[in-house]
Every structure is written in structure tokens, then in C-alpha cells.
SETOR-477131 format. One line per 4 residues: number of its first residue (from 0); their letters; for each residue x, y, z of N, C-alpha, C. Coordinates in nm, 3 decimals, always signed. Layout:
NUM	A	X/Y/Z/X/Y/Z/X/Y/Z | ...
***
This chain:
0	MIYY	+16.507/+6.021/-2.225/+16.587/+6.127/-2.167/+16.690/+6.174/-2.270 | +16.707/+6.304/-2.277/+16.803/+6.364/-2.370/+16.915/+6.429/-2.289 | +17.040/+6.393/-2.320/+17.154/+6.455/-2.253/+17.192/+6.581/-2.332 | +17.193/+6.694/-2.261/+17.227/+6.824/-2.320/+17.369/+6.858/-2.279
4	DYNR	+17.461/+6.854/-2.376/+17.603/+6.869/-2.342/+17.655/+7.012/-2.359 | +17.775/+7.032/-2.310/+17.837/+7.165/-2.309/+17.856/+7.220/-2.450 | +17.895/+7.137/-2.544/+17.919/+7.186/-2.680/+17.791/+7.240/-2.743 | +17.678/+7.173/-2.721/+17.550/+7.223/-2.771/+17.512/+7.353/-2.700
8	FKID	+17.540/+7.358/-2.569/+17.512/+7.477/-2.488/+17.585/+7.599/-2.543 | +17.713/+7.585/-2.577/+17.789/+7.698/-2.632/+17.725/+7.753/-2.759 | +17.686/+7.665/-2.846/+17.621/+7.706/-2.972/+17.488/+7.775/-2.942 | +17.410/+7.713/-2.854/+17.276/+7.766/-2.823/+17.281/+7.901/-2.753
12	ILEL	+17.377/+7.923/-2.666/+17.386/+8.052/-2.596/+17.408/+8.165/-2.695 | +17.494/+8.143/-2.791/+17.518/+8.248/-2.892/+17.393/+8.273/-2.976 | +17.320/+8.167/-3.010/+17.197/+8.183/-3.086/+17.089/+8.252/-3.003 | +17.077/+8.213/-2.875/+16.977/+8.276/-2.788/+17.012/+8.423/-2.765
16	ADKC	+17.138/+8.452/-2.748/+17.181/+8.592/-2.731/+17.142/+8.675/-2.853 | +17.164/+8.621/-2.972/+17.125/+8.693/-3.094/+16.975/+8.722/-3.096 | +16.895/+8.623/-3.058/+16.749/+8.642/-3.056/+16.708/+8.749/-2.955 | +16.775/+8.752/-2.839/+16.736/+8.842/-2.730/+16.779/+8.986/-2.751
20	TVFK	+16.869/+9.011/-2.844/+16.918/+9.148/-2.864/+16.807/+9.244/-2.906 | +16.704/+9.193/-2.971/+16.592/+9.278/-3.013/+16.522/+9.342/-2.892 | +16.523/+9.276/-2.778/+16.464/+9.330/-2.655/+16.551/+9.438/-2.592 | +16.681/+9.435/-2.619/+16.778/+9.531/-2.565/+16.779/+9.533/-2.411
24	PDTL	+16.799/+9.416/-2.349/+16.799/+9.413/-2.202/+16.919/+9.486/-2.144 | +16.898/+9.548/-2.028/+17.010/+9.607/-1.955/+17.039/+9.528/-1.827 | +16.951/+9.433/-1.795/+16.965/+9.351/-1.676/+16.917/+9.210/-1.709 | +16.986/+9.111/-1.652/+16.941/+8.972/-1.663/+16.901/+8.924/-1.525
28	LAIA	+16.790/+8.852/-1.519/+16.744/+8.790/-1.396/+16.743/+8.640/-1.417 | +16.838/+8.571/-1.354/+16.850/+8.426/-1.367/+16.763/+8.358/-1.262 | +16.687/+8.259/-1.305/+16.606/+8.181/-1.214/+16.691/+8.064/-1.165 | +16.718/+8.063/-1.034/+16.802/+7.958/-0.976/+16.722/+7.828/-0.969
32	RGGM	+16.784/+7.719/-1.008/+16.925/+7.700/-1.027/+16.967/+7.695/-1.173 | +16.893/+7.622/-1.257/+16.933/+7.604/-1.397/+16.950/+7.733/-1.473 | +16.871/+7.832/-1.441/+16.881/+7.961/-1.509/+17.008/+8.036/-1.477 | +17.075/+7.999/-1.369/+17.199/+8.068/-1.334/+17.311/+8.034/-1.432
36	TVGH	+17.316/+7.910/-1.477/+17.416/+7.870/-1.576/+17.389/+7.944/-1.707 | +17.264/+7.945/-1.747/+17.224/+8.015/-1.870/+17.245/+8.166/-1.854 | +17.207/+8.219/-1.739/+17.220/+8.363/-1.713/+17.364/+8.410/-1.720 | +17.454/+8.335/-1.658/+17.596/+8.374/-1.661/+17.648/+8.374/-1.805
40	ALSM	+17.618/+8.268/-1.877/+17.666/+8.260/-2.016/+17.606/+8.371/-2.102 | +17.476/+8.397/-2.086/+17.413/+8.505/-2.163/+17.467/+8.642/-2.125 | +17.499/+8.660/-1.996/+17.554/+8.789/-1.954/+17.688/+8.815/-2.023 | +17.764/+8.710/-2.043/+17.891/+8.724/-2.115/+17.865/+8.751/-2.264
44	ALNI	+17.776/+8.674/-2.324/+17.748/+8.687/-2.467/+17.686/+8.823/-2.501 | +17.603/+8.876/-2.410/+17.537/+9.005/-2.434/+17.613/+9.122/-2.372 | +17.721/+9.093/-2.301/+17.802/+9.194/-2.232/+17.715/+9.278/-2.137 | +17.639/+9.207/-2.054/+17.554/+9.270/-1.953/+17.608/+9.232/-1.816
48	RNLQ	+17.654/+9.331/-1.742/+17.713/+9.305/-1.611/+17.608/+9.293/-1.500 | +17.492/+9.353/-1.520/+17.387/+9.349/-1.418/+17.313/+9.216/-1.428 | +17.366/+9.117/-1.358/+17.308/+8.983/-1.353/+17.262/+8.957/-1.210 | +17.133/+8.933/-1.194/+17.076/+8.908/-1.062/+17.006/+8.772/-1.065
52	SLRC	+16.964/+8.725/-0.947/+16.896/+8.596/-0.944/+16.790/+8.590/-0.835 | +16.692/+8.507/-0.860/+16.590/+8.469/-0.763/+16.581/+8.318/-0.765 | +16.544/+8.262/-0.652/+16.522/+8.119/-0.647/+16.372/+8.095/-0.654 | +16.331/+8.026/-0.758/+16.191/+7.990/-0.777/+16.186/+7.839/-0.790
56	ESYD	+16.098/+7.778/-0.715/+16.091/+7.632/-0.717/+15.950/+7.586/-0.746 | +15.940/+7.500/-0.847/+15.813/+7.435/-0.876/+15.829/+7.284/-0.883 | +15.952/+7.238/-0.855/+15.981/+7.094/-0.856/+16.053/+7.054/-0.728 | +16.028/+6.933/-0.682/+16.107/+6.863/-0.583/+16.164/+6.744/-0.657
60	HAQQ	+16.291/+6.757/-0.697/+16.356/+6.658/-0.783/+16.276/+6.649/-0.913 | +16.215/+6.537/-0.945/+16.138/+6.524/-1.070/+15.988/+6.539/-1.046 | +15.948/+6.570/-0.924/+15.805/+6.581/-0.889/+15.759/+6.727/-0.890 | +15.658/+6.757/-0.971/+15.603/+6.893/-0.980/+15.526/+6.927/-0.852
64	REAV	+15.551/+7.047/-0.799/+15.478/+7.095/-0.681/+15.344/+7.154/-0.722 | +15.257/+7.169/-0.623/+15.127/+7.233/-0.644/+15.146/+7.385/-0.665 | +15.232/+7.446/-0.582/+15.252/+7.592/-0.587/+15.400/+7.625/-0.608 | +15.425/+7.742/-0.662/+15.561/+7.791/-0.684/+15.606/+7.869/-0.562
68	SIFG	+15.729/+7.844/-0.518/+15.788/+7.920/-0.408/+15.892/+8.014/-0.466 | +15.890/+8.141/-0.423/+15.985/+8.242/-0.472/+16.063/+8.295/-0.353 | +16.197/+8.292/-0.365/+16.285/+8.336/-0.258/+16.381/+8.443/-0.309 | +16.395/+8.552/-0.234/+16.492/+8.655/-0.267/+16.427/+8.783/-0.319
72	ECDF	+16.510/+8.882/-0.337/+16.470/+9.013/-0.388/+16.572/+9.059/-0.490 | +16.530/+9.145/-0.579/+16.620/+9.204/-0.678/+16.616/+9.356/-0.665 | +16.724/+9.418/-0.707/+16.730/+9.564/-0.709/+16.732/+9.609/-0.855 | +16.617/+9.657/-0.901/+16.604/+9.705/-1.038/+16.598/+9.858/-1.043
76	TYSN	+16.657/+9.924/-0.945/+16.655/+10.069/-0.938/+16.707/+10.132/-1.067 | +16.813/+10.077/-1.122/+16.874/+10.133/-1.242/+16.848/+10.048/-1.366 | +16.745/+9.967/-1.361/+16.711/+9.879/-1.472/+16.587/+9.932/-1.545 | +16.588/+9.914/-1.675/+16.473/+9.950/-1.758/+16.413/+9.829/-1.829
80	RVLI	+16.501/+9.737/-1.871/+16.459/+9.621/-1.949/+16.527/+9.497/-1.893 | +16.446/+9.414/-1.825/+16.499/+9.296/-1.757/+16.459/+9.170/-1.833 | +16.559/+9.090/-1.866/+16.537/+8.962/-1.932/+16.543/+8.852/-1.827 | +16.433/+8.783/-1.806/+16.424/+8.671/-1.712/+16.472/+8.547/-1.785
84	VDDI	+16.569/+8.477/-1.726/+16.637/+8.367/-1.794/+16.624/+8.238/-1.714 | +16.589/+8.131/-1.785/+16.583/+7.999/-1.724/+16.630/+7.895/-1.826 | +16.661/+7.776/-1.779/+16.706/+7.672/-1.871/+16.590/+7.612/-1.950 | +16.475/+7.596/-1.882/+16.359/+7.536/-1.947/+16.230/+7.594/-1.889
88	VDSG	+16.134/+7.618/-1.976/+15.999/+7.651/-1.931/+15.921/+7.522/-1.953 | +15.896/+7.454/-1.842/+15.833/+7.322/-1.845/+15.681/+7.336/-1.831 | +15.634/+7.355/-1.711/+15.490/+7.375/-1.690/+15.450/+7.520/-1.715 | +15.547/+7.611/-1.702/+15.520/+7.754/-1.713/+15.476/+7.816/-1.581
92	KTLN	+15.464/+7.733/-1.475/+15.418/+7.783/-1.346/+15.512/+7.890/-1.288 | +15.641/+7.871/-1.306/+15.737/+7.967/-1.249/+15.718/+8.105/-1.312 | +15.722/+8.112/-1.444/+15.704/+8.242/-1.511/+15.565/+8.299/-1.486 | +15.466/+8.214/-1.487/+15.328/+8.259/-1.465/+15.310/+8.320/-1.327
96	ALIP	+15.381/+8.269/-1.228/+15.374/+8.323/-1.092/+15.465/+8.445/-1.075 | +15.582/+8.440/-1.135/+15.684/+8.541/-1.112/+15.659/+8.673/-1.185 | +15.620/+8.669/-1.310/+15.608/+8.792/-1.390/+15.510/+8.891/-1.329 | +15.389/+8.851/-1.289/+15.298/+8.951/-1.228/+15.354/+9.011/-1.098
100	ILQQ	+15.424/+8.934/-1.021/+15.485/+8.986/-0.897/+15.591/+9.090/-0.931 | +15.677/+9.059/-1.028/+15.782/+9.154/-1.069/+15.721/+9.281/-1.127 | +15.618/+9.267/-1.209/+15.555/+9.385/-1.269/+15.490/+9.473/-1.162 | +15.433/+9.412/-1.060/+15.372/+9.490/-0.953/+15.478/+9.562/-0.869
104	RHPH	+15.587/+9.493/-0.839/+15.694/+9.552/-0.757/+15.777/+9.653/-0.833 | +15.787/+9.639/-0.964/+15.876/+9.723/-1.045/+15.801/+9.772/-1.169 | +15.702/+9.860/-1.151/+15.619/+9.904/-1.264/+15.695/+9.983/-1.371 | +15.812/+10.036/-1.338/+15.890/+10.112/-1.435/+15.974/+10.023/-1.528
108	VSFA	+15.974/+9.893/-1.504/+16.059/+9.800/-1.577/+15.977/+9.722/-1.680 | +16.036/+9.701/-1.798/+15.980/+9.610/-1.898/+16.046/+9.474/-1.879 | +15.967/+9.369/-1.881/+16.018/+9.234/-1.861/+15.995/+9.149/-1.986 | +16.092/+9.065/-2.016/+16.078/+8.963/-2.119/+16.145/+8.837/-2.064
112	SASI	+16.122/+8.725/-2.128/+16.176/+8.599/-2.078/+16.244/+8.520/-2.189 | +16.342/+8.440/-2.148/+16.417/+8.357/-2.243/+16.453/+8.224/-2.178 | +16.450/+8.120/-2.257/+16.494/+7.988/-2.212/+16.549/+7.912/-2.331 | +16.629/+7.813/-2.301/+16.681/+7.729/-2.409/+16.572/+7.635/-2.458
116	FTKQ	+16.499/+7.576/-2.364/+16.393/+7.480/-2.397/+16.259/+7.530/-2.345 | +16.152/+7.488/-2.412/+16.016/+7.512/-2.365/+15.928/+7.397/-2.409 | +15.824/+7.375/-2.331/+15.722/+7.276/-2.369/+15.601/+7.351/-2.422 | +15.542/+7.299/-2.528/+15.425/+7.364/-2.587/+15.306/+7.368/-2.492
120	TALI	+15.305/+7.278/-2.394/+15.194/+7.272/-2.299/+15.209/+7.369/-2.182 | +15.316/+7.447/-2.179/+15.339/+7.541/-2.068/+15.228/+7.645/-2.061 | +15.197/+7.688/-1.940/+15.095/+7.791/-1.918/+15.130/+7.922/-1.987 | +15.258/+7.950/-1.997/+15.308/+8.072/-2.058/+15.435/+8.035/-2.136
124	QPDF	+15.452/+8.095/-2.251/+15.570/+8.069/-2.333/+15.670/+8.183/-2.315 | +15.799/+8.151/-2.314/+15.898/+8.258/-2.306/+15.896/+8.341/-2.435 | +15.940/+8.465/-2.422/+15.948/+8.552/-2.540/+16.053/+8.504/-2.638 | +16.159/+8.443/-2.585/+16.268/+8.393/-2.669/+16.303/+8.252/-2.623
128	SLHE	+16.308/+8.160/-2.718/+16.342/+8.021/-2.687/+16.399/+7.956/-2.812 | +16.468/+7.844/-2.792/+16.532/+7.776/-2.904/+16.470/+7.642/-2.940 | +16.446/+7.558/-2.840/+16.407/+7.420/-2.866/+16.280/+7.381/-2.792 | +16.201/+7.296/-2.856/+16.086/+7.238/-2.789/+16.133/+7.115/-2.711
132	ATDW	+16.095/+7.106/-2.586/+16.129/+6.990/-2.504/+16.019/+6.885/-2.521 | +16.056/+6.773/-2.577/+15.961/+6.664/-2.596/+15.994/+6.545/-2.508 | +16.103/+6.555/-2.433/+16.147/+6.450/-2.343/+16.215/+6.517/-2.224 | +16.245/+6.441/-2.121/+16.318/+6.495/-2.006/+16.458/+6.536/-2.051
136	IDFF	+16.501/+6.658/-2.016/+16.634/+6.707/-2.054/+16.728/+6.687/-1.936 | +16.836/+6.618/-1.961/+16.940/+6.596/-1.861/+17.054/+6.694/-1.893 | +17.051/+6.812/-1.829/+17.150/+6.916/-1.857/+17.287/+6.879/-1.801 | +17.391/+6.915/-1.873/+17.526/+6.881/-1.828/+17.554/+6.936/-1.689
140	WERD	+17.501/+7.052/-1.654/+17.527/+7.110/-1.523/+17.451/+7.038/-1.412 | +17.355/+6.956/-1.448/+17.284/+6.875/-1.349/+17.347/+6.738/-1.332 | +17.419/+6.692/-1.432/+17.476/+6.558/-1.428/+17.627/+6.558/-1.404 | +17.699/+6.643/-1.474/+17.845/+6.632/-1.479/+17.916/+6.672/-1.351
144	FLKT	+17.849/+6.742/-1.261/+17.916/+6.788/-1.140/+17.868/+6.715/-1.015 | +17.788/+6.611/-1.033/+17.741/+6.533/-0.920/+17.853/+6.447/-0.864 | +17.863/+6.442/-0.735/+17.957/+6.352/-0.671/+17.896/+6.213/-0.670 | +17.977/+6.116/-0.696/+17.930/+5.978/-0.691/+18.015/+5.902/-0.591
148	DSL	+17.969/+5.786/-0.553/+18.042/+5.704/-0.456/+18.177/+5.658/-0.511 | +18.191/+5.655/-0.644/+18.315/+5.607/-0.703/+18.425/+5.712/-0.706 | +18.394/+5.837/-0.673/+18.498/+5.942/-0.676/+18.582/+5.940/-0.552
***
């Protein structure tokens, strides 16, 4: 297991933002939950106020589900270039399920994807990514805010 801390996150967000500028997004779509932390930070780094989210689930804790569940709707009426943001592309099931649905619902929009981590075995790779995940990533936002019995 690899612990991913806040200091590394700050450095990585600025690097990921630099990579994503070539796409020129006008909207960010954060995949809840881990993508929301990344989405908020990227929205600040890229100065994009149109930050939306969908909840997509392919895991129950550490157990991979058979199918992806997608919850919510987005309003891309005034969007042209949407960057889909997540913390990690693990199996790729989320992006593989979500992108065709978004393209069908919003044919006037160009979509690209970004994540901090990706696995080479994923069904689909993000357009922009920084690190290959070779072990389980323990993100600071998943560990540092948990309540424990000792608090």
C-alpha cells in the first residue's frame, strides 16, 4: 500500500493542470468521491468555475463490482470542452461506461479525461495522467479524515 499525502497532491495538481491545458476545458466533471478532491483542486489551478459532479461506483470498499452505477445529471448547456476528472483509473470500468453515455446525451460537447493515477491494465486510459498505480493507493482524503474510536 502506498500513502499519497497532501504535499505530493499539491505538486501533482499543478503538473496535471499544466498537462490538461492543451485540451482547453471550460468545464470540469468530477467523479464522486475521489474525483471531487482532484476536481476542486484542478478547478482552482485551471481557474475554471464550472465544476460539476456525478457519482459513479464500481467498488464496494475494496471489492470491484460487476457493473458500474451512475447517479446524477449534469448541465452542459454552456459547455464545449468537458474534462472528466478522477483520482485513479483502476479497472477503467467507470470511464468506459460513462463516456459513451455522456457523448450520447451531449453530442455538442468534446470530452477528455484526467486522473492522477492509472493502471496499465485499465479498459480505457485517461487522456491525461501522471503516475502508474502498481499498488493500492491510500489517498490522504480517504485516510486523514476518518473518525476513529480514539477521537
